C-alpha positions as CSV (number, residue, x, y, z in Angstrom):
1,X,9.9,-167.8,78.5
2,X,6.0,-167.3,79.6
3,X,6.5,-170.1,82.4
4,X,9.4,-168.5,83.3
5,X,7.9,-165.1,84.0
6,X,4.8,-166.6,85.3
7,X,7.1,-167.9,88.1
8,X,9.1,-164.8,88.9
9,X,5.8,-163.2,89.5
10,X,4.4,-165.9,91.5
11,X,7.8,-165.5,93.6
12,X,7.3,-162.1,94.4
13,X,3.6,-162.8,95.5
14,X,4.7,-165.6,97.2
15,X,7.4,-163.5,99.2
16,X,5.1,-160.1,99.5
17,X,2.7,-162.7,101.0
18,X,4.9,-164.3,103.4
19,X,6.1,-160.6,104.8
20,X,2.6,-159.9,105.4
21,X,2.1,-163.2,107.4
22,X,5.3,-162.5,109.3
23,X,4.1,-159.5,109.9
24,X,0.8,-160.8,111.2
25,X,2.4,-163.1,113.5
26,X,4.8,-161.0,115.2
27,X,1.9,-158.7,116.2
28,X,0.0,-161.3,117.3
29,X,2.7,-163.1,119.4
30,X,4.1,-159.5,120.7
31,X,2.1,-159.6,124.1
32,X,2.4,-163.8,124.6
33,X,5.0,-162.7,127.4
34,X,4.6,-160.1,129.6
35,X,5.7,-156.6,128.3
36,X,6.5,-153.2,130.6
37,X,6.0,-149.9,129.3
38,X,4.6,-146.5,129.8
39,X,2.2,-143.8,128.4
40,X,3.6,-141.2,126.8
41,X,1.0,-138.3,125.8
42,X,2.2,-135.2,124.4
43,X,1.7,-132.4,122.4
44,X,4.4,-133.0,120.2
45,X,6.0,-136.2,119.2
46,X,9.7,-136.5,118.9
47,X,11.9,-139.0,118.0
48,X,13.9,-138.4,120.9
49,X,11.4,-139.7,123.2
50,X,11.2,-142.7,121.2
51,X,15.1,-143.5,121.7
52,X,15.3,-142.4,125.3
53,X,12.2,-145.1,125.6
54,X,14.6,-147.8,124.0
55,X,17.4,-146.8,126.0
56,X,15.2,-146.6,129.3
57,X,14.6,-150.6,128.5
58,X,11.0,-150.0,127.7
59,X,9.0,-152.5,125.3
60,X,6.8,-150.2,124.4
61,X,4.9,-146.7,124.4
62,X,0.8,-145.8,124.1
63,X,0.3,-142.9,122.9
64,X,-2.4,-140.7,122.4
65,X,-2.2,-138.5,118.9
66,X,-5.9,-136.7,119.6
67,X,-3.3,-134.4,121.0
68,X,-1.1,-133.1,118.5
69,X,-1.2,-130.7,115.9
70,X,-0.6,-131.4,112.4
71,X,0.8,-128.9,109.7
72,X,-2.9,-128.1,108.6
73,X,-4.0,-124.5,108.2
74,X,-6.3,-123.2,110.6
75,X,-5.4,-126.2,113.0
76,X,-7.8,-126.6,116.4
77,X,-6.8,-129.0,119.7
78,X,-8.6,-131.9,119.0
79,X,-9.2,-131.9,115.6
80,X,-6.2,-134.4,114.8
81,X,-7.7,-136.9,112.6
82,X,-11.2,-136.4,113.7
83,X,-11.9,-132.7,112.5
84,X,-14.1,-129.8,113.9
85,X,-16.6,-131.3,116.6
86,X,-19.7,-132.6,115.3
87,X,-18.7,-133.3,111.6
88,X,-16.8,-136.2,111.4
89,X,-16.9,-138.1,108.1
90,X,-13.9,-139.6,106.9
91,X,-10.5,-139.3,108.4
92,X,-8.0,-136.4,107.7
93,X,-5.8,-137.7,105.2
94,X,-2.8,-135.4,106.0
95,X,-2.8,-136.4,109.4
96,X,-3.1,-139.9,108.8
97,X,0.0,-139.7,106.9
98,X,1.8,-137.6,109.9
99,X,0.8,-140.2,112.2
100,X,2.3,-143.3,109.8
101,X,5.5,-141.2,109.5
102,X,5.4,-140.7,113.2
103,X,5.0,-144.3,113.6
104,X,7.7,-145.0,111.1
105,X,9.8,-143.0,113.5
106,X,9.1,-145.2,116.4
107,X,9.4,-148.6,114.5
108,X,13.4,-147.2,113.6
109,X,13.9,-146.5,117.5
110,X,12.6,-150.3,117.9
111,X,10.0,-149.3,120.2
112,X,6.2,-150.4,119.6
113,X,2.9,-148.7,119.5
114,X,-0.1,-148.8,121.7
115,X,-2.5,-146.7,119.8
116,X,-5.5,-144.9,121.9
117,X,-7.5,-141.9,121.7
118,X,-8.9,-139.1,123.8
119,X,-11.3,-138.5,121.5
120,X,-14.1,-140.0,119.5
121,X,-17.1,-138.8,117.7
122,X,-19.3,-138.1,120.3
123,X,-17.0,-138.0,122.7
124,X,-14.5,-134.8,122.8
125,X,-12.4,-134.5,125.6
126,X,-12.9,-131.9,127.9
127,X,-9.9,-130.2,127.4
128,X,-10.5,-129.9,123.7
129,X,-14.2,-129.3,124.5
130,X,-14.4,-125.9,126.1
131,X,-13.5,-127.7,129.6
132,X,-16.8,-129.8,129.2
133,X,-16.3,-133.9,128.2
134,X,-18.7,-134.6,125.3
135,X,-20.9,-137.7,126.6
136,X,-23.3,-138.0,123.7
137,X,-21.6,-141.2,122.6
138,X,-23.5,-142.5,126.2
139,X,-26.9,-141.3,124.9
140,X,-27.2,-142.2,121.0
141,X,-26.1,-145.3,119.6
142,X,-25.2,-143.1,116.1
143,X,-22.2,-142.5,118.0
144,X,-21.2,-145.9,118.4
145,X,-21.6,-146.5,114.9
146,X,-19.6,-143.1,114.0
147,X,-16.9,-144.5,116.6
148,X,-16.8,-147.5,114.5
149,X,-16.7,-146.2,111.0
150,X,-13.6,-143.9,112.6
151,X,-11.7,-147.2,114.0
152,X,-12.2,-149.0,110.6
153,X,-10.7,-146.0,108.6
154,X,-8.3,-145.9,111.1
155,X,-7.3,-149.9,111.0
156,X,-7.6,-149.9,107.5
157,X,-4.6,-147.0,107.1
158,X,-2.6,-149.1,109.7
159,X,-3.3,-152.4,109.6
160,X,0.5,-153.1,107.7
161,X,2.5,-151.2,110.2
162,X,4.4,-153.1,112.2
163,X,4.7,-150.4,115.2
164,X,1.3,-150.9,115.9
165,X,0.8,-153.6,118.5
166,X,-2.7,-152.7,119.8
167,X,-5.4,-150.8,119.0
168,X,-6.5,-149.6,122.7
169,X,-10.3,-148.4,121.5
170,X,-10.8,-145.7,123.6
171,X,-9.0,-144.4,126.9
172,X,-10.7,-144.6,130.3
173,X,-14.7,-144.6,129.2
174,X,-16.9,-143.4,131.4
175,X,-20.6,-144.9,130.2
176,X,-21.6,-144.5,133.9
177,X,-21.6,-141.1,133.7
178,X,-23.9,-141.1,131.0
179,X,-28.0,-140.6,131.0
180,X,-28.4,-143.6,133.7
181,X,-25.9,-142.6,136.2
182,X,-23.9,-145.0,138.4
183,X,-22.6,-142.8,141.3
184,X,-20.1,-145.0,143.0
185,X,-17.9,-148.1,141.8
186,X,-16.8,-148.7,144.9
187,X,-20.1,-148.9,146.8
188,X,-22.6,-149.5,144.0
189,X,-24.1,-152.5,142.8
190,X,-22.6,-152.7,139.8
191,X,-24.6,-155.6,138.4
192,X,-27.9,-153.7,138.8
193,X,-27.0,-151.0,137.2
194,X,-25.7,-152.5,134.2
195,X,-29.0,-154.5,134.0
196,X,-30.7,-151.3,133.4
197,X,-28.5,-150.1,130.8
198,X,-27.8,-153.3,128.7
199,X,-28.8,-152.6,125.1
200,X,-28.7,-149.0,125.3
201,X,-26.1,-146.5,124.2
202,X,-24.9,-146.5,127.7
203,X,-24.0,-150.2,127.4
204,X,-20.1,-150.6,127.0
205,X,-20.0,-154.5,126.0
206,X,-21.9,-153.1,123.0
207,X,-20.2,-149.8,122.2
208,X,-17.0,-152.6,122.0
209,X,-19.0,-155.2,120.2
210,X,-19.6,-152.4,117.2
211,X,-16.3,-151.1,116.9
212,X,-14.4,-154.7,117.3
213,X,-16.9,-155.8,114.5
214,X,-15.8,-152.8,112.5
215,X,-12.1,-153.1,112.7
216,X,-12.2,-156.6,112.2
217,X,-13.2,-156.3,108.8
218,X,-10.8,-154.1,107.6
219,X,-7.9,-155.9,110.2
220,X,-8.0,-159.7,110.9
221,X,-4.8,-159.7,113.0
222,X,-3.6,-156.5,115.3
223,X,-4.7,-157.2,118.6
224,X,-7.2,-154.9,120.2
225,X,-7.2,-153.5,123.6
226,X,-10.3,-152.9,125.7
227,X,-10.1,-150.4,128.9
228,X,-12.8,-151.1,132.0
229,X,-15.4,-148.9,132.4
230,X,-15.7,-145.9,135.5
231,X,-12.4,-144.6,133.8
232,X,-11.1,-148.0,133.7
233,X,-11.4,-148.9,137.1
234,X,-10.8,-152.9,137.7
235,X,-14.1,-153.0,139.8
236,X,-15.9,-152.7,136.4
237,X,-14.4,-155.7,135.2
238,X,-17.5,-157.3,137.0
239,X,-19.9,-156.5,134.2
240,X,-17.2,-156.8,131.3
241,X,-18.0,-159.5,128.6
242,X,-15.1,-161.1,127.0
243,X,-15.1,-161.2,123.3
244,X,-14.4,-164.4,121.3
245,X,-11.6,-162.8,119.8
246,X,-8.2,-164.2,121.1
247,X,-6.0,-161.1,120.0
248,X,-7.7,-158.8,122.6
249,X,-6.2,-157.8,125.5
250,X,-8.7,-156.2,128.7
251,X,-7.0,-153.1,130.3
252,X,-7.5,-151.3,133.9
253,X,-6.3,-148.5,135.0
254,X,-4.8,-147.7,138.6
255,X,-4.9,-144.6,140.4
256,X,-6.5,-145.7,143.9
257,X,-6.7,-144.6,146.2
258,X,-7.2,-141.0,143.8
259,X,-7.4,-139.2,147.5
260,X,-3.4,-139.7,147.7
261,X,-2.2,-140.0,144.5
262,X,-3.8,-136.9,142.7
263,X,-1.7,-133.7,143.2
264,X,-4.1,-131.9,145.3
265,X,-3.2,-134.4,148.2
266,X,-0.4,-132.0,149.9
267,X,0.6,-134.0,152.2
268,X,-2.8,-135.1,154.3
269,X,-2.8,-138.6,153.0
270,X,-0.1,-140.9,153.1
271,X,0.8,-144.4,152.2
272,X,0.7,-147.0,154.3
273,X,-1.9,-145.3,155.6
274,X,-5.6,-144.8,156.2
275,X,-7.3,-143.1,152.8
276,X,-10.7,-142.2,151.7
277,X,-11.7,-144.8,148.8
278,X,-14.6,-144.6,146.3
279,X,-16.2,-141.6,144.4
280,X,-17.9,-140.5,147.6
281,X,-14.5,-140.3,149.8
282,X,-16.8,-141.0,152.8
283,X,-15.3,-144.6,153.5
284,X,-11.7,-145.1,154.4
285,X,-9.9,-148.2,154.2
286,X,-6.1,-149.4,155.6
287,X,-3.9,-148.8,152.3
288,X,-0.9,-150.9,152.0
289,X,0.5,-153.4,149.7
290,X,-2.0,-156.3,150.9
291,X,-4.7,-153.8,150.2
292,X,-3.4,-153.2,147.0
293,X,-3.2,-156.9,146.2
294,X,-6.7,-157.6,147.2
295,X,-7.8,-154.3,144.9
296,X,-7.5,-156.3,141.8
297,X,-9.6,-159.5,143.0
298,X,-12.0,-158.0,140.6
299,X,-9.8,-158.7,137.5
300,X,-8.6,-162.3,138.7
301,X,-12.1,-162.9,139.5
302,X,-12.9,-162.2,136.5
303,X,-10.2,-164.1,134.4
304,X,-10.7,-166.7,136.6
305,X,-14.4,-167.2,135.5
306,X,-13.8,-167.0,131.7
307,X,-10.2,-168.6,131.3
308,X,-8.7,-165.9,130.1
309,X,-4.5,-166.1,129.9
310,X,-2.5,-163.7,131.8
311,X,-0.6,-162.5,128.9
312,X,-3.9,-161.0,128.0
313,X,-4.8,-158.5,130.8
314,X,-2.7,-155.3,131.3
315,X,-2.6,-152.4,133.8
316,X,-2.8,-149.7,131.0
317,X,-1.6,-147.2,133.1
318,X,-1.0,-146.4,137.0
319,X,1.3,-143.4,138.6
320,X,1.3,-140.8,141.3
321,X,1.7,-137.5,141.6
322,X,5.8,-137.8,142.2
323,X,5.7,-135.0,144.8
324,X,4.1,-137.4,147.4
325,X,5.2,-139.0,149.9
326,X,6.2,-142.6,149.6
327,X,5.2,-142.2,146.5
328,X,8.1,-144.7,145.6
329,X,6.9,-147.2,147.5
330,X,3.4,-147.2,146.2
331,X,4.7,-147.8,142.5
332,X,7.4,-150.5,143.7
333,X,4.5,-152.2,145.7
334,X,2.3,-152.1,142.4
335,X,4.9,-153.2,140.0
336,X,5.7,-156.0,142.4
337,X,2.3,-157.6,142.1
338,X,1.5,-157.0,138.2
339,X,4.9,-158.8,138.0
340,X,3.7,-161.6,140.3
341,X,0.7,-161.8,138.1
342,X,2.7,-161.6,134.7
343,X,0.6,-159.1,133.3
344,X,1.6,-156.4,131.2
345,X,1.9,-153.0,132.4
346,X,2.5,-149.3,131.4
347,X,3.1,-146.6,134.3
348,X,2.1,-143.1,133.5
349,X,3.6,-141.3,132.3
350,X,7.2,-141.4,130.1
351,X,9.0,-137.4,129.5
352,X,5.2,-135.6,129.0
353,X,5.9,-132.0,127.9
354,X,2.4,-130.5,129.3
355,X,3.2,-131.4,132.7
356,X,6.0,-132.5,135.1
357,X,4.1,-134.0,138.0
358,X,4.4,-137.8,136.4
359,X,7.6,-137.4,135.3
360,X,9.5,-139.5,137.5
361,X,13.2,-139.0,136.4
362,X,12.9,-136.0,138.1
363,X,12.9,-137.5,141.4
364,X,11.1,-135.0,143.8
365,X,12.9,-132.3,143.1
366,X,10.9,-129.2,140.9
367,X,12.1,-129.0,137.5
368,X,14.1,-125.3,136.9
369,X,12.8,-122.6,134.0
370,X,15.4,-124.1,131.5
371,X,13.2,-127.4,131.5
372,X,10.2,-125.7,130.2
373,X,12.5,-123.3,127.7
374,X,13.3,-126.5,126.3
375,X,9.6,-127.9,125.9
376,X,8.9,-124.3,124.6
377,X,11.0,-125.0,121.8
378,X,9.5,-128.0,121.1
379,X,12.9,-130.0,122.5
380,X,13.4,-132.5,124.9
381,X,15.3,-131.4,128.0
382,X,18.7,-133.2,128.3
383,X,19.0,-135.8,130.4
384,X,22.1,-135.1,132.1
385,X,20.6,-132.2,133.1
386,X,17.4,-132.1,133.8
387,X,17.0,-136.0,134.9
388,X,18.5,-137.3,137.6
389,X,18.6,-141.0,139.7
390,X,16.0,-141.1,142.1
391,X,14.2,-143.3,144.3
392,X,11.3,-143.2,142.0
393,X,13.4,-143.7,139.1
394,X,15.5,-146.5,140.7
395,X,12.5,-148.4,141.5
396,X,11.0,-148.5,138.1
397,X,14.3,-149.1,136.8
398,X,14.3,-152.4,138.8
399,X,10.6,-153.6,137.8
400,X,11.9,-153.2,134.1
401,X,15.1,-155.6,134.3
């Protein structure tokens, strides 16, 4: 009788171990073939958005919970998970529970999640910090350790969640804007600058090593995604060091040439055409599909040098203000390149609830007042009433297929 009971107990343990191993394997193999997704940085997470993403053919959403408000009293924007500025010790348990419930809804909808953060200890996002980007993290190694503490606790709480397919440690890091500045990724000497900050708090590779080590103490299986420097520019791959971990993915963002893609352009620059490039905007080059292709040479050269396979490279964000002329062509040329390379990609953005400028389902028309009324009521505007077929959305749908 005792032997039978022991056998039953061992059988139950084996089932749990088998289920855990299966979940770990599923996370590890998710990125083994090209995935296509979108960014969805919203103030309010909605079930309908996950369902709409699945219906649109997206494989994953990249989300940033820092923007959320939970149900806590005296809540403030930016407090989610972190608490008040300068006070981080431990994750706020109620917020972690809230996050898990949102992830449960994503999983139920069939959408996988890349989890990133806009703020870390010592790096408060400017929109949650009186309009000023906090940069203490690039001047004091104590904040590297606090960021590692944050991610270790988050990984411990989420390591078994099936919806989470990557921890994206920091959205668009910019150590180049720390105490020893690097003015222009386009015209400057990246290698020389990096040698001057190696081993200091501005060393992005040192930062990632600290945080990844802390995560792996709690979670050995969930993939980790790291952005290149200077807000994720492909050109910062020159100084990025590969991590000795087969489940680390390397991400860049693409909003270049910025003089064209941003909402302040107002038609001055067009694609294809001659457009200022780099931080100084004093050097122009002719931009077309060939230029775009060449722009990613630093990523290709880095991957070849370090024998990094294509399935570990991702364009974590790309997009354009949707009212720019030829916006659909600019997006299509990028997606064609990413598909040709076999890199994962995620456009920005999918049904954002505080700005319509990059909501491509709206086409080139401005949304009416009912669109904003729905958002004010924490509702997602109905697809039939406020979303329409357009050149912009058509090229995305084509590349998703």
